[in-house]
C-alpha positions as CSV (number, residue, x, y, z in Angstrom):
1,X,205.9,281.2,239.2
2,X,207.4,279.6,236.2
3,X,206.4,279.9,232.5
4,X,206.1,276.7,230.5
5,X,205.8,277.6,226.9
6,X,204.9,275.1,224.3
7,X,205.7,276.2,220.8
8,X,203.1,275.7,217.9
9,X,200.8,277.3,215.4
10,X,197.3,278.3,216.3
11,X,194.2,276.9,214.4
12,X,192.7,273.6,213.6
13,X,194.9,273.3,210.3
14,X,198.0,272.9,212.5
15,X,196.6,270.9,215.4
16,X,198.0,267.6,214.6
17,X,201.2,268.6,212.8
18,X,204.8,267.7,213.9
19,X,205.4,271.6,214.5
20,X,202.7,271.5,217.2
21,X,204.2,269.0,219.5
22,X,204.9,271.8,222.1
23,X,201.1,272.8,222.0
24,X,200.2,269.1,222.3
25,X,202.4,268.8,225.5
26,X,200.9,272.0,227.1
27,X,197.4,270.4,226.3
28,X,198.5,267.2,228.0
29,X,199.9,268.8,231.1
30,X,196.7,270.9,231.4
31,X,194.5,267.8,231.1
32,X,196.6,266.1,233.8
33,X,196.4,269.0,236.1
34,X,192.6,269.4,235.4
35,X,192.8,273.0,234.1
36,X,192.1,274.7,230.9
37,X,194.5,276.8,228.9
38,X,191.9,279.3,227.5
39,X,192.8,282.8,229.1
40,X,194.0,285.3,226.7
41,X,197.1,287.2,227.8
42,X,199.9,288.7,225.7
43,X,198.9,287.2,222.4
44,X,198.8,283.7,224.1
45,X,196.4,281.2,225.7
46,X,197.4,280.7,229.3
47,X,196.4,278.6,232.3
48,X,197.7,278.4,235.8
49,X,198.5,275.1,237.4
50,X,200.6,273.4,240.0
51,X,202.9,270.8,238.7
52,X,205.5,268.9,240.7
53,X,204.9,271.4,243.6
54,X,205.6,274.4,241.4
55,X,203.2,277.2,240.5
56,X,203.4,277.4,236.6
57,X,201.6,279.2,233.8
58,X,201.2,276.9,230.8
59,X,201.4,279.0,227.7
60,X,200.5,278.5,224.0
61,X,201.5,281.6,222.0
62,X,199.0,282.5,219.3
63,X,201.3,284.6,217.2
64,X,202.4,281.7,215.0
65,X,205.8,280.1,215.3
66,X,208.0,282.7,213.8
67,X,206.8,285.4,216.3
68,X,206.6,283.4,219.5
69,X,209.2,285.6,221.1
70,X,206.8,288.7,221.2
71,X,204.3,286.8,223.3
72,X,207.0,285.3,225.6
73,X,208.7,288.7,226.1
74,X,205.3,290.3,227.0
75,X,204.6,287.6,229.6
76,X,208.2,287.7,231.2
77,X,207.8,291.5,231.3
78,X,204.1,291.5,232.7
79,X,205.1,289.0,235.5
80,X,208.4,290.7,236.2
81,X,210.5,287.6,235.7
82,X,213.8,289.2,235.6
83,X,215.9,285.9,235.0
84,X,214.4,283.8,232.2
85,X,217.1,281.3,232.8
86,X,215.3,280.2,236.1
87,X,211.6,280.9,235.1
88,X,211.3,279.8,231.5
89,X,211.0,276.4,230.0
90,X,210.3,276.3,226.3
91,X,208.9,273.1,224.6
92,X,209.6,272.6,220.9
93,X,209.9,270.1,218.1
94,X,213.4,269.2,216.8
95,X,214.1,268.1,213.3
96,X,217.6,267.1,214.2
97,X,216.6,264.6,216.9
98,X,215.2,261.2,215.9
99,X,211.5,260.8,216.4
100,X,210.5,260.5,220.0
101,X,213.9,261.3,221.5
102,X,213.8,264.1,224.4
103,X,216.7,266.5,224.7
104,X,216.8,268.9,227.8
105,X,219.1,271.8,227.8
106,X,219.9,274.8,230.1
107,X,220.7,277.1,227.1
108,X,221.7,277.0,223.5
109,X,221.2,278.3,220.0
110,X,218.0,278.2,218.0
111,X,219.3,275.2,216.0
112,X,217.3,276.4,213.0
113,X,214.0,276.5,214.8
114,X,212.2,279.8,214.0
115,X,210.3,279.8,217.2
116,X,213.4,279.5,219.3
117,X,215.2,282.1,217.1
118,X,212.3,284.6,217.8
119,X,212.4,284.0,221.7
120,X,216.2,284.4,221.8
121,X,215.9,287.6,219.6
122,X,213.2,289.2,221.7
123,X,214.7,288.2,225.1
124,X,218.2,289.1,224.0
125,X,219.5,285.8,225.6
126,X,219.7,282.1,225.0
127,X,219.7,281.3,228.7
128,X,216.6,279.5,229.3
129,X,215.6,275.9,229.6
130,X,214.3,274.1,226.7
131,X,212.7,270.6,226.2
132,X,213.1,269.5,222.7
133,X,211.0,266.7,221.2
134,X,212.4,264.8,218.1
135,X,210.6,264.6,215.0
136,X,213.2,263.5,212.6
137,X,212.0,260.7,210.2
138,X,213.9,257.6,209.5
139,X,214.1,258.5,205.8
140,X,215.5,261.5,203.9
141,X,213.1,264.5,203.3
142,X,213.3,267.0,200.6
143,X,211.3,269.9,202.0
144,X,211.6,270.2,205.8
145,X,209.0,273.1,206.0
146,X,206.5,270.8,204.4
147,X,207.5,267.9,206.6
148,X,207.0,269.8,209.9
149,X,203.6,271.3,208.8
150,X,202.2,268.0,207.5
151,X,199.6,266.3,209.6
152,X,200.8,263.3,211.4
153,X,199.4,260.1,210.0
154,X,196.7,258.6,212.3
155,X,198.8,255.4,212.6
156,X,201.5,257.5,214.4
157,X,199.3,259.2,216.9
158,X,199.5,256.4,219.4
159,X,203.2,256.7,219.4
160,X,202.8,260.4,219.7
161,X,200.8,259.9,222.9
162,X,203.7,257.8,224.3
163,X,206.3,260.5,223.4
164,X,204.0,263.2,225.1
165,X,203.7,261.0,228.2
166,X,207.5,260.8,228.4
167,X,207.8,264.5,227.7
168,X,205.4,265.3,230.4
169,X,207.5,263.0,232.8
170,X,210.6,265.0,231.8
171,X,208.9,268.3,232.4
172,X,207.9,267.3,235.9
173,X,211.5,266.3,236.5
174,X,212.8,269.6,235.4
175,X,210.4,271.2,237.8
176,X,210.6,268.9,240.7
177,X,214.3,267.8,240.6
178,X,216.1,270.4,238.7
179,X,217.2,270.6,235.1
180,X,220.5,268.9,235.6
181,X,219.0,265.9,237.2
182,X,216.3,265.7,234.5
183,X,219.0,265.9,231.8
184,X,220.8,262.9,233.5
185,X,217.5,261.0,233.6
186,X,216.0,261.8,230.1
187,X,218.8,262.9,227.8
């Protein structure tokens, strides 16, 4: 089994924010698989599915972004997943990537993302797959925290749906074809 963790913040106030693209992708994958992500486990909402022939647990930590690592660490320990590098995929937004771009990596730093920083800190390793979805605007911003937590304009939501569809394809490629092949195809 593999853990697919989408990063975001719980609650209706954050539902359509840029920082919740990880949650949005988990919801899309769940809908595509015909399952619900509603079982409580390790301070997260989870659901089991089969995606690209792999048994997965779709995860939405409910700890708020900055404490996501606590939930992920608990799930890895509970399911005895000894090598996160092979069993964990984390989906996050990325302010350094242009809006809609996808970047897949096998490992790396947190890149200023507090959710990734929390996971790296709790696991004691940066050796896990991440799928980053770009949210960088085409104009300068003064307050990045406010920008990532602002609700997406309704006019952008159709574009977000397209980005989520491509991100779902990338995730299926990671699971079905392997990380390196997915990187070649989607980066």
